[in-house]
CHARMM internal coordinates of N, CA and C (Angstrom, degrees):
IC EDIT
DIST 1 N 1 CA 1.4528
DIST 1 CA 1 C 1.5280
ANGL 1 N 1 CA 1 C 109.56
DIST 1 C 2 N 1.2886
ANGL 1 CA 1 C 2 N 117.62
DIHE 1 N 1 CA 1 C 2 N 120.97
DIST 2 N 2 CA 1.4550
ANGL 1 C 2 N 2 CA 123.17
DIHE 1 CA 1 C 2 N 2 CA -178.13
DIST 2 CA 2 C 1.5188
ANGL 2 N 2 CA 2 C 109.69
DIHE 1 C 2 N 2 CA 2 C -99.52
DIST 2 C 3 N 1.3282
ANGL 2 CA 2 C 3 N 114.37
DIHE 2 N 2 CA 2 C 3 N 131.96
DIST 3 N 3 CA 1.4634
ANGL 2 C 3 N 3 CA 119.39
DIHE 2 CA 2 C 3 N 3 CA 176.64
DIST 3 CA 3 C 1.5187
ANGL 3 N 3 CA 3 C 109.35
DIHE 2 C 3 N 3 CA 3 C -80.70
DIST 3 C 4 N 1.3020
ANGL 3 CA 3 C 4 N 115.76
DIHE 3 N 3 CA 3 C 4 N 138.84
DIST 4 N 4 CA 1.4640
ANGL 3 C 4 N 4 CA 118.33
DIHE 3 CA 3 C 4 N 4 CA 174.12
DIST 4 CA 4 C 1.5191
ANGL 4 N 4 CA 4 C 108.09
DIHE 3 C 4 N 4 CA 4 C -93.23
DIST 4 C 5 N 1.3034
ANGL 4 CA 4 C 5 N 115.14
DIHE 4 N 4 CA 4 C 5 N 139.81
DIST 5 N 5 CA 1.4592
ANGL 4 C 5 N 5 CA 120.07
DIHE 4 CA 4 C 5 N 5 CA -178.38
DIST 5 CA 5 C 1.5199
ANGL 5 N 5 CA 5 C 109.53
DIHE 4 C 5 N 5 CA 5 C -94.54
DIST 5 C 6 N 1.3240
ANGL 5 CA 5 C 6 N 113.76
DIHE 5 N 5 CA 5 C 6 N 145.93
DIST 6 N 6 CA 1.4542
ANGL 5 C 6 N 6 CA 119.27
DIHE 5 CA 5 C 6 N 6 CA 175.45
DIST 6 CA 6 C 1.5243
ANGL 6 N 6 CA 6 C 108.09
DIHE 5 C 6 N 6 CA 6 C -75.89
DIST 6 C 7 N 1.3236
ANGL 6 CA 6 C 7 N 118.22
DIHE 6 N 6 CA 6 C 7 N 162.93
DIST 7 N 7 CA 1.4702
ANGL 6 C 7 N 7 CA 119.79
DIHE 6 CA 6 C 7 N 7 CA 177.36
DIST 7 CA 7 C 1.5308
ANGL 7 N 7 CA 7 C 112.02
DIHE 6 C 7 N 7 CA 7 C -57.56
DIST 7 C 8 N 1.3196
ANGL 7 CA 7 C 8 N 117.04
DIHE 7 N 7 CA 7 C 8 N -36.52
DIST 8 N 8 CA 1.4667
ANGL 7 C 8 N 8 CA 120.60
DIHE 7 CA 7 C 8 N 8 CA 179.45
DIST 8 CA 8 C 1.5325
ANGL 8 N 8 CA 8 C 110.13
DIHE 7 C 8 N 8 CA 8 C -65.33
DIST 8 C 9 N 1.3321
ANGL 8 CA 8 C 9 N 117.38
DIHE 8 N 8 CA 8 C 9 N -41.83
DIST 9 N 9 CA 1.4613
ANGL 8 C 9 N 9 CA 121.28
DIHE 8 CA 8 C 9 N 9 CA 178.88
DIST 9 CA 9 C 1.5281
ANGL 9 N 9 CA 9 C 111.22
DIHE 8 C 9 N 9 CA 9 C -65.25
DIST 9 C 10 N 1.3274
ANGL 9 CA 9 C 10 N 116.70
DIHE 9 N 9 CA 9 C 10 N -40.08
DIST 10 N 10 CA 1.4710
ANGL 9 C 10 N 10 CA 120.36
DIHE 9 CA 9 C 10 N 10 CA 177.61
DIST 10 CA 10 C 1.5206
ANGL 10 N 10 CA 10 C 110.95
DIHE 9 C 10 N 10 CA 10 C -63.29
DIST 10 C 11 N 1.3328
ANGL 10 CA 10 C 11 N 116.23
DIHE 10 N 10 CA 10 C 11 N -42.58
DIST 11 N 11 CA 1.4629
ANGL 10 C 11 N 11 CA 120.54
DIHE 10 CA 10 C 11 N 11 CA 179.76
DIST 11 CA 11 C 1.5295
ANGL 11 N 11 CA 11 C 110.38
DIHE 10 C 11 N 11 CA 11 C -64.13
DIST 11 C 12 N 1.3280
ANGL 11 CA 11 C 12 N 116.80
DIHE 11 N 11 CA 11 C 12 N -42.13
DIST 12 N 12 CA 1.4654
ANGL 11 C 12 N 12 CA 120.71
DIHE 11 CA 11 C 12 N 12 CA 179.57
DIST 12 CA 12 C 1.5214
ANGL 12 N 12 CA 12 C 110.77
DIHE 11 C 12 N 12 CA 12 C -64.82
DIST 12 C 13 N 1.3354
ANGL 12 CA 12 C 13 N 116.95
DIHE 12 N 12 CA 12 C 13 N -41.79
DIST 13 N 13 CA 1.4600
ANGL 12 C 13 N 13 CA 120.94
DIHE 12 CA 12 C 13 N 13 CA 178.90
DIST 13 CA 13 C 1.5267
ANGL 13 N 13 CA 13 C 110.86
DIHE 12 C 13 N 13 CA 13 C -63.88
DIST 13 C 14 N 1.3122
ANGL 13 CA 13 C 14 N 116.67
DIHE 13 N 13 CA 13 C 14 N -42.60
DIST 14 N 14 CA 1.4605
ANGL 13 C 14 N 14 CA 121.01
DIHE 13 CA 13 C 14 N 14 CA 178.83
DIST 14 CA 14 C 1.5283
ANGL 14 N 14 CA 14 C 110.21
DIHE 13 C 14 N 14 CA 14 C -62.09
DIST 14 C 15 N 1.3317
ANGL 14 CA 14 C 15 N 116.10
DIHE 14 N 14 CA 14 C 15 N -44.04
DIST 15 N 15 CA 1.4653
ANGL 14 C 15 N 15 CA 120.96
DIHE 14 CA 14 C 15 N 15 CA 178.65
DIST 15 CA 15 C 1.5282
ANGL 15 N 15 CA 15 C 110.05
DIHE 14 C 15 N 15 CA 15 C -59.68
DIST 15 C 16 N 1.3441
ANGL 15 CA 15 C 16 N 116.74
DIHE 15 N 15 CA 15 C 16 N -45.05
DIST 16 N 16 CA 1.4553
ANGL 15 C 16 N 16 CA 121.15
DIHE 15 CA 15 C 16 N 16 CA -178.76
DIST 16 CA 16 C 1.5251
ANGL 16 N 16 CA 16 C 111.02
DIHE 15 C 16 N 16 CA 16 C -61.49
DIST 16 C 17 N 1.3065
ANGL 16 CA 16 C 17 N 117.19
DIHE 16 N 16 CA 16 C 17 N -42.41
DIST 17 N 17 CA 1.4650
ANGL 16 C 17 N 17 CA 121.17
DIHE 16 CA 16 C 17 N 17 CA -179.91
DIST 17 CA 17 C 1.5274
ANGL 17 N 17 CA 17 C 110.65
DIHE 16 C 17 N 17 CA 17 C -65.49
DIST 17 C 18 N 1.3125
ANGL 17 CA 17 C 18 N 116.63
DIHE 17 N 17 CA 17 C 18 N -45.16
DIST 18 N 18 CA 1.4682
ANGL 17 C 18 N 18 CA 121.29
DIHE 17 CA 17 C 18 N 18 CA -177.26
DIST 18 CA 18 C 1.5286
ANGL 18 N 18 CA 18 C 111.34
DIHE 17 C 18 N 18 CA 18 C -66.64
DIST 18 C 19 N 1.3389
ANGL 18 CA 18 C 19 N 117.59
DIHE 18 N 18 CA 18 C 19 N -37.57
DIST 19 N 19 CA 1.4639
ANGL 18 C 19 N 19 CA 121.07
DIHE 18 CA 18 C 19 N 19 CA -172.88
DIST 19 CA 19 C 1.5286
ANGL 19 N 19 CA 19 C 113.75
DIHE 18 C 19 N 19 CA 19 C -103.81
DIST 19 C 20 N 1.3237
ANGL 19 CA 19 C 20 N 118.08
DIHE 19 N 19 CA 19 C 20 N 11.00
DIST 20 N 20 CA 1.4570
ANGL 19 C 20 N 20 CA 121.31
DIHE 19 CA 19 C 20 N 20 CA -176.55
DIST 20 CA 20 C 1.5330
ANGL 20 N 20 CA 20 C 112.02
DIHE 19 C 20 N 20 CA 20 C -58.05
DIST 20 C 21 N 1.3025
ANGL 20 CA 20 C 21 N 117.25
DIHE 20 N 20 CA 20 C 21 N -51.02
DIST 21 N 21 CA 1.4615
ANGL 20 C 21 N 21 CA 121.08
DIHE 20 CA 20 C 21 N 21 CA -177.57
DIST 21 CA 21 C 1.5265
ANGL 21 N 21 CA 21 C 111.08
DIHE 20 C 21 N 21 CA 21 C -63.01
DIST 21 C 22 N 1.3161
ANGL 21 CA 21 C 22 N 116.06
DIHE 21 N 21 CA 21 C 22 N -42.06
DIST 22 N 22 CA 1.4684
ANGL 21 C 22 N 22 CA 121.49
DIHE 21 CA 21 C 22 N 22 CA 178.67
DIST 22 CA 22 C 1.5321
ANGL 22 N 22 CA 22 C 110.45
DIHE 21 C 22 N 22 CA 22 C -59.26
DIST 22 C 23 N 1.3252
ANGL 22 CA 22 C 23 N 117.55
DIHE 22 N 22 CA 22 C 23 N -44.62
DIST 23 N 23 CA 1.4688
ANGL 22 C 23 N 23 CA 122.03
DIHE 22 CA 22 C 23 N 23 CA 179.65
DIST 23 CA 23 C 1.5221
ANGL 23 N 23 CA 23 C 110.87
DIHE 22 C 23 N 23 CA 23 C -65.45
DIST 23 C 24 N 1.3328
ANGL 23 CA 23 C 24 N 116.29
DIHE 23 N 23 CA 23 C 24 N -41.05
DIST 24 N 24 CA 1.4572
ANGL 23 C 24 N 24 CA 119.79
DIHE 23 CA 23 C 24 N 24 CA -179.19
DIST 24 CA 24 C 1.5279
ANGL 24 N 24 CA 24 C 111.38
DIHE 23 C 24 N 24 CA 24 C -64.28
DIST 24 C 25 N 1.3207
ANGL 24 CA 24 C 25 N 117.62
DIHE 24 N 24 CA 24 C 25 N -34.02
DIST 25 N 25 CA 1.4628
ANGL 24 C 25 N 25 CA 120.68
DIHE 24 CA 24 C 25 N 25 CA 178.39
DIST 25 CA 25 C 1.5212
ANGL 25 N 25 CA 25 C 111.28
DIHE 24 C 25 N 25 CA 25 C -76.70
DIST 25 C 26 N 1.3243
ANGL 25 CA 25 C 26 N 117.44
DIHE 25 N 25 CA 25 C 26 N -29.73
DIST 26 N 26 CA 1.4605
ANGL 25 C 26 N 26 CA 121.26
DIHE 25 CA 25 C 26 N 26 CA -175.30
DIST 26 CA 26 C 1.5261
ANGL 26 N 26 CA 26 C 113.17
DIHE 25 C 26 N 26 CA 26 C -81.86
DIST 26 C 27 N 1.3238
ANGL 26 CA 26 C 27 N 117.95
DIHE 26 N 26 CA 26 C 27 N -26.37
DIST 27 N 27 CA 1.4606
ANGL 26 C 27 N 27 CA 120.28
DIHE 26 CA 26 C 27 N 27 CA -176.67
DIST 27 CA 27 C 1.5153
ANGL 27 N 27 CA 27 C 110.85
DIHE 26 C 27 N 27 CA 27 C -134.45
DIST 27 C 28 N 1.3025
ANGL 27 CA 27 C 28 N 115.52
DIHE 27 N 27 CA 27 C 28 N 152.11
DIST 28 N 28 CA 1.4671
ANGL 27 C 28 N 28 CA 123.01
DIHE 27 CA 27 C 28 N 28 CA 175.16
DIST 28 CA 28 C 1.5222
ANGL 28 N 28 CA 28 C 107.13
DIHE 27 C 28 N 28 CA 28 C -135.25
DIST 28 C 29 N 1.3226
ANGL 28 CA 28 C 29 N 116.15
DIHE 28 N 28 CA 28 C 29 N 162.53
DIST 29 N 29 CA 1.4498
ANGL 28 C 29 N 29 CA 118.17
DIHE 28 CA 28 C 29 N 29 CA 178.27
DIST 29 CA 29 C 1.5138
ANGL 29 N 29 CA 29 C 110.30
DIHE 28 C 29 N 29 CA 29 C -137.05
DIST 29 C 30 N 1.3337
ANGL 29 CA 29 C 30 N 114.67
DIHE 29 N 29 CA 29 C 30 N 154.95
DIST 30 N 30 CA 1.4545
ANGL 29 C 30 N 30 CA 121.43
DIHE 29 CA 29 C 30 N 30 CA 175.87
DIST 30 CA 30 C 1.5248
ANGL 30 N 30 CA 30 C 107.11
DIHE 29 C 30 N 30 CA 30 C -92.95
DIST 30 C 31 N 1.3076
ANGL 30 CA 30 C 31 N 116.91
DIHE 30 N 30 CA 30 C 31 N 116.08
DIST 31 N 31 CA 1.4645
ANGL 30 C 31 N 31 CA 120.04
DIHE 30 CA 30 C 31 N 31 CA 176.61
DIST 31 CA 31 C 1.5248
ANGL 31 N 31 CA 31 C 107.62
DIHE 30 C 31 N 31 CA 31 C -93.25
DIST 31 C 32 N 1.3213
ANGL 31 CA 31 C 32 N 114.90
DIHE 31 N 31 CA 31 C 32 N 87.81
DIST 32 N 32 CA 1.4488
ANGL 31 C 32 N 32 CA 122.04
DIHE 31 CA 31 C 32 N 32 CA -174.16
DIST 32 CA 32 C 1.5212
ANGL 32 N 32 CA 32 C 109.95
DIHE 31 C 32 N 32 CA 32 C -117.74
DIST 32 C 33 N 1.2854
ANGL 32 CA 32 C 33 N 116.01
DIHE 32 N 32 CA 32 C 33 N 146.97
DIST 33 N 33 CA 1.4664
ANGL 32 C 33 N 33 CA 120.53
DIHE 32 CA 32 C 33 N 33 CA 177.05
DIST 33 CA 33 C 1.5269
ANGL 33 N 33 CA 33 C 109.14
DIHE 32 C 33 N 33 CA 33 C -114.94
DIST 33 C 34 N 1.3179
ANGL 33 CA 33 C 34 N 115.19
DIHE 33 N 33 CA 33 C 34 N 137.49
DIST 34 N 34 CA 1.4549
ANGL 33 C 34 N 34 CA 122.45
DIHE 33 CA 33 C 34 N 34 CA 176.20
DIST 34 CA 34 C 1.5207
ANGL 34 N 34 CA 34 C 108.21
DIHE 33 C 34 N 34 CA 34 C -123.41
DIST 34 C 35 N 1.3163
ANGL 34 CA 34 C 35 N 117.08
DIHE 34 N 34 CA 34 C 35 N 155.75
DIST 35 N 35 CA 1.4643
ANGL 34 C 35 N 35 CA 118.30
DIHE 34 CA 34 C 35 N 35 CA 171.04
DIST 35 CA 35 C 1.5367
ANGL 35 N 35 CA 35 C 108.93
DIHE 34 C 35 N 35 CA 35 C -59.51
DIST 35 C 36 N 1.3176
ANGL 35 CA 35 C 36 N 116.47
DIHE 35 N 35 CA 35 C 36 N 144.00
DIST 36 N 36 CA 1.4682
ANGL 35 C 36 N 36 CA 121.38
DIHE 35 CA 35 C 36 N 36 CA -174.76
DIST 36 CA 36 C 1.5227
ANGL 36 N 36 CA 36 C 112.69
DIHE 35 C 36 N 36 CA 36 C -54.96
DIST 36 C 37 N 1.3217
ANGL 36 CA 36 C 37 N 117.10
DIHE 36 N 36 CA 36 C 37 N -43.50
DIST 37 N 37 CA 1.4737
ANGL 36 C 37 N 37 CA 120.09
DIHE 36 CA 36 C 37 N 37 CA -178.52
DIST 37 CA 37 C 1.5216
ANGL 37 N 37 CA 37 C 111.23
DIHE 36 C 37 N 37 CA 37 C -61.48
DIST 37 C 38 N 1.3230
ANGL 37 CA 37 C 38 N 115.85
DIHE 37 N 37 CA 37 C 38 N -44.33
DIST 38 N 38 CA 1.4602
ANGL 37 C 38 N 38 CA 120.53
DIHE 37 CA 37 C 38 N 38 CA -179.65
DIST 38 CA 38 C 1.5310
ANGL 38 N 38 CA 38 C 110.56
DIHE 37 C 38 N 38 CA 38 C -65.55
DIST 38 C 39 N 1.3256
ANGL 38 CA 38 C 39 N 116.38
DIHE 38 N 38 CA 38 C 39 N -43.20
DIST 39 N 39 CA 1.4645
ANGL 38 C 39 N 39 CA 121.39
DIHE 38 CA 38 C 39 N 39 CA 178.15
DIST 39 CA 39 C 1.5281
ANGL 39 N 39 CA 39 C 110.55
DIHE 38 C 39 N 39 CA 39 C -59.43
DIST 39 C 40 N 1.3200
ANGL 39 CA 39 C 40 N 116.87
DIHE 39 N 39 CA 39 C 40 N -48.81
DIST 40 N 40 CA 1.4679
ANGL 39 C 40 N 40 CA 121.18
DIHE 39 CA 39 C 40 N 40 CA -178.72
DIST 40 CA 40 C 1.5223
ANGL 40 N 40 CA 40 C 111.36
DIHE 39 C 40 N 40 CA 40 C -62.43
DIST 40 C 41 N 1.3272
ANGL 40 CA 40 C 41 N 117.13
DIHE 40 N 40 CA 40 C 41 N -37.99
DIST 41 N 41 CA 1.4686
ANGL 40 C 41 N 41 CA 121.03
DIHE 40 CA 40 C 41 N 41 CA 178.27
DIST 41 CA 41 C 1.5315
ANGL 41 N 41 CA 41 C 110.45
DIHE 40 C 41 N 41 CA 41 C -64.09
DIST 41 C 42 N 1.3128
ANGL 41 CA 41 C 42 N 116.40
DIHE 41 N 41 CA 41 C 42 N -45.17
DIST 42 N 42 CA 1.4654
ANGL 41 C 42 N 42 CA 120.97
DIHE 41 CA 41 C 42 N 42 CA -179.82
DIST 42 CA 42 C 1.5263
ANGL 42 N 42 CA 42 C 110.48
DIHE 41 C 42 N 42 CA 42 C -64.54
DIST 42 C 43 N 1.3216
ANGL 42 CA 42 C 43 N 117.54
DIHE 42 N 42 CA 42 C 43 N -46.29
DIST 43 N 43 CA 1.4636
ANGL 42 C 43 N 43 CA 121.61
DIHE 42 CA 42 C 43 N 43 CA -179.01
DIST 43 CA 43 C 1.5271
ANGL 43 N 43 CA 43 C 110.59
DIHE 42 C 43 N 43 CA 43 C -62.99
DIST 43 C 44 N 1.3346
ANGL 43 CA 43 C 44 N 117.07
DIHE 43 N 43 CA 43 C 44 N -40.94
DIST 44 N 44 CA 1.4729
ANGL 43 C 44 N 44 CA 120.49
DIHE 43 CA 43 C 44 N 44 CA 178.67
DIST 44 CA 44 C 1.5359
ANGL 44 N 44 CA 44 C 110.43
DIHE 43 C 44 N 44 CA 44 C -62.55
DIST 44 C 45 N 1.3300
ANGL 44 CA 44 C 45 N 116.66
DIHE 44 N 44 CA 44 C 45 N -43.02
DIST 45 N 45 CA 1.4637
ANGL 44 C 45 N 45 CA 120.84
DIHE 44 CA 44 C 45 N 45 CA 178.56
DIST 45 CA 45 C 1.5320
ANGL 45 N 45 CA 45 C 110.97
DIHE 44 C 45 N 45 CA 45 C -61.70
DIST 45 C 46 N 1.3245
ANGL 45 CA 45 C 46 N 115.85
DIHE 45 N 45 CA 45 C 46 N -47.67
DIST 46 N 46 CA 1.4626
ANGL 45 C 46 N 46 CA 120.10
DIHE 45 CA 45 C 46 N 46 CA -179.62
DIST 46 CA 46 C 1.5242
ANGL 46 N 46 CA 46 C 111.13
DIHE 45 C 46 N 46 CA 46 C -61.33
DIST 46 C 47 N 1.3186
ANGL 46 CA 46 C 47 N 116.73
DIHE 46 N 46 CA 46 C 47 N -43.03
DIST 47 N 47 CA 1.4657
ANGL 46 C 47 N 47 CA 120.98
DIHE 46 CA 46 C 47 N 47 CA -179.90
DIST 47 CA 47 C 1.5269
ANGL 47 N 47 CA 47 C 110.96
DIHE 46 C 47 N 47 CA 47 C -64.59
DIST 47 C 48 N 1.3240
ANGL 47 CA 47 C 48 N 116.34
DIHE 47 N 47 CA 47 C 48 N -43.57
DIST 48 N 48 CA 1.4716
ANGL 47 C 48 N 48 CA 121.38
DIHE 47 CA 47 C 48 N 48 CA -179.77
DIST 48 CA 48 C 1.5230
ANGL 48 N 48 CA 48 C 111.41
DIHE 47 C 48 N 48 CA 48 C -58.55
DIST 48 C 49 N 1.3191
ANGL 48 CA 48 C 49 N 115.98
DIHE 48 N 48 CA 48 C 49 N -37.67
DIST 49 N 49 CA 1.4638
ANGL 48 C 49 N 49 CA 120.82
DIHE 48 CA 48 C 49 N 49 CA -175.97
DIST 49 CA 49 C 1.5279
ANGL 49 N 49 CA 49 C 113.23
DIHE 48 C 49 N 49 CA 49 C -100.86
DIST 49 C 50 N 1.3347
ANGL 49 CA 49 C 50 N 117.40
DIHE 49 N 49 CA 49 C 50 N 3.16
DIST 50 N 50 CA 1.4669
ANGL 49 C 50 N 50 CA 120.94
DIHE 49 CA 49 C 50 N 50 CA 177.78
DIST 50 CA 50 C 1.5165
ANGL 50 N 50 CA 50 C 113.64
DIHE 49 C 50 N 50 CA 50 C 65.40
DIST 50 C 51 N 1.3163
ANGL 50 CA 50 C 51 N 116.32
DIHE 50 N 50 CA 50 C 51 N 37.27
DIST 51 N 51 CA 1.4659
ANGL 50 C 51 N 51 CA 121.36
DIHE 50 CA 50 C 51 N 51 CA -177.78
DIST 51 CA 51 C 1.5264
ANGL 51 N 51 CA 51 C 108.97
DIHE 50 C 51 N 51 CA 51 C -103.91
DIST 51 C 52 N 1.3298
ANGL 51 CA 51 C 52 N 118.28
DIHE 51 N 51 CA 51 C 52 N 123.93
DIST 52 N 52 CA 1.4703
ANGL 51 C 52 N 52 CA 119.92
DIHE 51 CA 51 C 52 N 52 CA 175.88
DIST 52 CA 52 C 1.5350
ANGL 52 N 52 CA 52 C 110.63
DIHE 51 C 52 N 52 CA 52 C -70.01
DIST 52 C 53 N 1.3197
ANGL 52 CA 52 C 53 N 117.06
DIHE 52 N 52 CA 52 C 53 N 151.09
DIST 53 N 53 CA 1.4656
ANGL 52 C 53 N 53 CA 121.21
DIHE 52 CA 52 C 53 N 53 CA -179.45
DIST 53 CA 53 C 1.5235
ANGL 53 N 53 CA 53 C 111.50
DIHE 52 C 53 N 53 CA 53 C -58.76
DIST 53 C 54 N 1.3110
ANGL 53 CA 53 C 54 N 116.79
DIHE 53 N 53 CA 53 C 54 N -36.05
DIST 54 N 54 CA 1.4638
ANGL 53 C 54 N 54 CA 119.74
DIHE 53 CA 53 C 54 N 54 CA -179.00
DIST 54 CA 54 C 1.5295
ANGL 54 N 54 CA 54 C 110.66
DIHE 53 C 54 N 54 CA 54 C -63.94
DIST 54 C 55 N 1.3269
ANGL 54 CA 54 C 55 N 117.67
DIHE 54 N 54 CA 54 C 55 N -33.19
DIST 55 N 55 CA 1.4666
ANGL 54 C 55 N 55 CA 120.07
DIHE 54 CA 54 C 55 N 55 CA 176.60
DIST 55 CA 55 C 1.5189
ANGL 55 N 55 CA 55 C 111.07
DIHE 54 C 55 N 55 CA 55 C -67.65
DIST 55 C 56 N 1.3241
ANGL 55 CA 55 C 56 N 117.40
DIHE 55 N 55 CA 55 C 56 N -35.14
DIST 56 N 56 CA 1.4629
ANGL 55 C 56 N 56 CA 120.77
DIHE 55 CA 55 C 56 N 56 CA 175.75
DIST 56 CA 56 C 1.5237
ANGL 56 N 56 CA 56 C 109.55
DIHE 55 C 56 N 56 CA 56 C -58.51
DIST 56 C 57 N 1.3162
ANGL 56 CA 56 C 57 N 116.62
DIHE 56 N 56 CA 56 C 57 N -44.70
DIST 57 N 57 CA 1.4661
ANGL 56 C 57 N 57 CA 120.68
DIHE 56 CA 56 C 57 N 57 CA -179.80
DIST 57 CA 57 C 1.5216
ANGL 57 N 57 CA 57 C 110.85
DIHE 56 C 57 N 57 CA 57 C -66.12
DIST 57 C 58 N 1.3301
ANGL 57 CA 57 C 58 N 116.94
DIHE 57 N 57 CA 57 C 58 N -46.41
DIST 58 N 58 CA 1.4699
ANGL 57 C 58 N 58 CA 119.89
DIHE 57 CA 57 C 58 N 58 CA -177.98
DIST 58 CA 58 C 1.5212
ANGL 58 N 58 CA 58 C 112.02
DIHE 57 C 58 N 58 CA 58 C -65.12
DIST 58 C 59 N 1.3279
ANGL 58 CA 58 C 59 N 117.29
DIHE 58 N 58 CA 58 C 59 N -44.65
DIST 59 N 59 CA 1.4665
ANGL 58 C 59 N 59 CA 120.68
DIHE 58 CA 58 C 59 N 59 CA -179.04
DIST 59 CA 59 C 1.5264
ANGL 59 N 59 CA 59 C 110.19
DIHE 58 C 59 N 59 CA 59 C -68.24
DIST 59 C 60 N 1.3261
ANGL 59 CA 59 C 60 N 116.19
DIHE 59 N 59 CA 59 C 60 N -41.67
DIST 60 N 60 CA 1.4678
ANGL 59 C 60 N 60 CA 119.75
DIHE 59 CA 59 C 60 N 60 CA 177.58
DIST 60 CA 60 C 1.5195
ANGL 60 N 60 CA 60 C 111.50
DIHE 59 C 60 N 60 CA 60 C -61.62
DIST 60 C 61 N 1.3157
ANGL 60 CA 60 C 61 N 116.40
DIHE 60 N 60 CA 60 C 61 N -42.70
DIST 61 N 61 CA 1.4673
ANGL 60 C 61 N 61 CA 120.76
DIHE 60 CA 60 C 61 N 61 CA 178.76
DIST 61 CA 61 C 1.5325
ANGL 61 N 61 CA 61 C 110.36
DIHE 60 C 61 N 61 CA 61 C -63.80
DIST 61 C 62 N 1.3242
ANGL 61 CA 61 C 62 N 116.43
DIHE 61 N 61 CA 61 C 62 N -44.21
DIST 62 N 62 CA 1.4700
ANGL 61 C 62 N 62 CA 120.19
DIHE 61 CA 61 C 62 N 62 CA 178.08
DIST 62 CA 62 C 1.5233
ANGL 62 N 62 CA 62 C 111.96
DIHE 61 C 62 N 62 CA 62 C -60.07
DIST 62 C 63 N 1.3239
ANGL 62 CA 62 C 63 N 116.19
DIHE 62 N 62 CA 62 C 63 N -41.30
DIST 63 N 63 CA 1.4621
ANGL 62 C 63 N 63 CA 121.31
DIHE 62 CA 62 C 63 N 63 CA 178.50
DIST 63 CA 63 C 1.5284
ANGL 63 N 63 CA 63 C 110.60
DIHE 62 C 63 N 63 CA 63 C -64.54
DIST 63 C 64 N 1.3199
ANGL 63 CA 63 C 64 N 116.97
DIHE 63 N 63 CA 63 C 64 N -43.17
DIST 64 N 64 CA 1.4650
ANGL 63 C 64 N 64 CA 120.14
DIHE 63 CA 63 C 64 N 64 CA 177.74
DIST 64 CA 64 C 1.5292
ANGL 64 N 64 CA 64 C 111.16
DIHE 63 C 64 N 64 CA 64 C -61.71
DIST 64 C 65 N 1.3378
ANGL 64 CA 64 C 65 N 117.02
DIHE 64 N 64 CA 64 C 65 N -42.00
DIST 65 N 65 CA 1.4645
ANGL 64 C 65 N 65 CA 120.05
DIHE 64 CA 64 C 65 N 65 CA 178.01
DIST 65 CA 65 C 1.5250
ANGL 65 N 65 CA 65 C 110.91
DIHE 64 C 65 N 65 CA 65 C -58.79
DIST 65 C 66 N 1.3209
ANGL 65 CA 65 C 66 N 115.79
DIHE 65 N 65 CA 65 C 66 N -46.10
DIST 66 N 66 CA 1.4758
ANGL 65 C 66 N 66 CA 119.70
DIHE 65 CA 65 C 66 N 66 CA 179.74
DIST 66 CA 66 C 1.5252
ANGL 66 N 66 CA 66 C 110.84
DIHE 65 C 66 N 66 CA 66 C -62.68
DIST 66 C 67 N 1.3249
ANGL 66 CA 66 C 67 N 118.01
DIHE 66 N 66 CA 66 C 67 N -43.74
DIST 67 N 67 CA 1.4684
ANGL 66 C 67 N 67 CA 121.47
DIHE 66 CA 66 C 67 N 67 CA -179.55
DIST 67 CA 67 C 1.5296
ANGL 67 N 67 CA 67 C 110.88
DIHE 66 C 67 N 67 CA 67 C -62.17
DIST 67 C 68 N 1.3109
ANGL 67 CA 67 C 68 N 117.18
DIHE 67 N 67 CA 67 C 68 N -41.06
DIST 68 N 68 CA 1.4540
ANGL 67 C 68 N 68 CA 120.33
DIHE 67 CA 67 C 68 N 68 CA -179.44
DIST 68 CA 68 C 1.5195
ANGL 68 N 68 CA 68 C 112.22
DIHE 67 C 68 N 68 CA 68 C -71.91
DIST 68 C 69 N 1.3273
ANGL 68 CA 68 C 69 N 117.39
DIHE 68 N 68 CA 68 C 69 N -30.67
DIST 69 N 69 CA 1.4783
ANGL 68 C 69 N 69 CA 120.12
DIHE 68 CA 68 C 69 N 69 CA 174.31
DIST 69 CA 69 C 1.5073
ANGL 69 N 69 CA 69 C 110.26
DIHE 68 C 69 N 69 CA 69 C -63.60
DIST 69 C 70 N 1.3520
ANGL 69 CA 69 C 70 N 116.44
DIHE 69 N 69 CA 69 C 70 N -42.91
DIST 70 N 70 CA 1.4613
ANGL 69 C 70 N 70 CA 120.94
DIHE 69 CA 69 C 70 N 70 CA 179.62
DIST 70 CA 70 C 1.5123
ANGL 70 N 70 CA 70 C 110.89
DIHE 69 C 70 N 70 CA 70 C -64.56
DIST 70 C 71 N 1.3223
ANGL 70 CA 70 C 71 N 117.40
DIHE 70 N 70 CA 70 C 71 N -40.15
DIST 71 N 71 CA 1.4626
ANGL 70 C 71 N 71 CA 121.28
DIHE 70 CA 70 C 71 N 71 CA -179.98
DIST 71 CA 71 C 1.5269
ANGL 71 N 71 CA 71 C 110.43
DIHE 70 C 71 N 71 CA 71 C -65.81
DIST 71 C 72 N 1.3362
ANGL 71 CA 71 C 72 N 117.43
DIHE 71 N 71 CA 71 C 72 N -41.60
DIST 72 N 72 CA 1.4591
ANGL 71 C 72 N 72 CA 122.27
DIHE 71 CA 71 C 72 N 72 CA -179.65
DIST 72 CA 72 C 1.5328
ANGL 72 N 72 CA 72 C 111.91
DIHE 71 C 72 N 72 CA 72 C -64.44
DIST 72 C 73 N 1.3357
ANGL 72 CA 72 C 73 N 115.98
DIHE 72 N 72 CA 72 C 73 N -34.48
DIST 73 N 73 CA 1.4559
ANGL 72 C 73 N 73 CA 120.81
DIHE 72 CA 72 C 73 N 73 CA -176.74
DIST 73 CA 73 C 1.5254
ANGL 73 N 73 CA 73 C 111.87
DIHE 72 C 73 N 73 CA 73 C -73.57
DIST 73 C 74 N 1.3145
ANGL 73 CA 73 C 74 N 118.60
DIHE 73 N 73 CA 73 C 74 N -21.05
DIST 74 N 74 CA 1.4711
ANGL 73 C 74 N 74 CA 121.59
DIHE 73 CA 73 C 74 N 74 CA -177.26
DIST 74 CA 74 C 1.4970
ANGL 74 N 74 CA 74 C 111.73
DIHE 73 C 74 N 74 CA 74 C -77.48
END
COOR INIT
IC SEED 1 N 1 CA 1 C
IC BUILD
């Protein structure tokens, strides 16, 4: 049984095919695994405070940069 696509779905699929390489060059992702309990705790915290996951990465990275600058200066 073949599903028929709506015009909107066809347009979205065409867009994805045409812009796939462009998207792959523009963004990257961390394929990381965490223990389920730790993951759920982090996600619950982020949701409670309305923080997107990408902000967790950016803020964490910024904090690490600052910590390493302080260590280098000593």
